[in-house]
C-alpha positions as CSV (number, residue, x, y, z in Angstrom):
1,M,2.3,-29.4,-2.2
2,L,1.9,-26.5,0.2
3,L,2.6,-22.9,-0.9
4,Q,4.6,-21.0,1.6
5,H,4.9,-17.3,1.8
6,N,6.2,-14.9,4.5
7,Q,4.7,-11.8,3.0
8,H,2.0,-9.8,4.7
9,Y,-0.9,-8.2,2.8
10,Y,-2.8,-5.1,3.8
11,T,-6.3,-4.0,2.9
12,K,-6.9,-0.4,1.8
13,A,-8.6,0.3,5.1
14,E,-5.5,-0.9,7.0
15,V,-3.2,1.2,4.9
16,T,-5.3,4.4,5.5
17,E,-5.3,3.7,9.2
18,I,-1.6,2.9,9.5
19,L,-0.4,5.8,7.4
20,N,-3.1,8.2,8.4
21,I,-3.9,9.1,4.7
22,S,-7.1,9.3,2.8
23,L,-8.7,6.4,0.9
24,A,-8.7,8.7,-2.2
25,K,-4.9,8.9,-2.0
26,I,-4.6,5.1,-1.9
27,N,-7.1,4.7,-4.8
28,R,-5.2,7.2,-6.9
29,A,-1.9,5.3,-6.2
30,L,-3.6,2.0,-7.2
31,A,-5.2,3.5,-10.3
32,S,-2.0,5.0,-11.5
33,Q,-0.1,1.7,-10.7
34,E,2.2,3.5,-8.4
35,L,1.2,0.9,-5.7
36,G,1.1,-2.8,-6.5
37,F,-1.9,-4.8,-5.5
38,I,-3.6,-8.2,-5.8
39,K,-7.2,-8.3,-6.8
40,V,-9.4,-10.7,-4.7
41,G,-12.8,-11.2,-6.2
42,K,-14.5,-8.4,-7.9
43,R,-14.0,-5.5,-5.5
44,S,-11.4,-6.4,-2.9
45,V,-7.7,-5.8,-3.2
46,R,-4.7,-6.7,-1.0
47,I,-1.5,-4.6,-1.0
48,P,1.7,-6.6,-0.5
49,E,3.9,-5.3,2.3
50,E,6.9,-5.1,-0.1
51,D,5.0,-2.9,-2.6
52,L,3.7,-0.7,0.2
53,Q,7.2,-0.2,1.7
54,R,8.6,0.8,-1.8
55,W,5.7,3.2,-2.3
56,I,6.3,4.8,1.1
57,K,10.0,5.3,0.4
58,R,9.2,6.9,-3.0
59,N,6.7,9.3,-1.5
60,E,8.6,10.2,1.7
61,V,8.5,13.9,2.6
62,I,11.2,15.3,4.8
63,S,10.0,18.2,6.9
64,P,12.1,21.4,6.5
65,S,12.1,21.7,10.3
66,I,14.0,18.4,10.5
67,I,16.8,19.4,8.2
């Protein structure tokens, strides 16, 4: 039986590059469980795209100049 999934997973480095945020911010979100992740081995983590999208929506900041 083959497992099928259509979900994409990101590394912490990919998230920091895509969102242009610090690794410390990602680590704080992971430590506080604001951002879901899957642990791979002892030190690696993968962040599911769905969890990342939810975290981005919860932490969106609307610039006052846009309003």
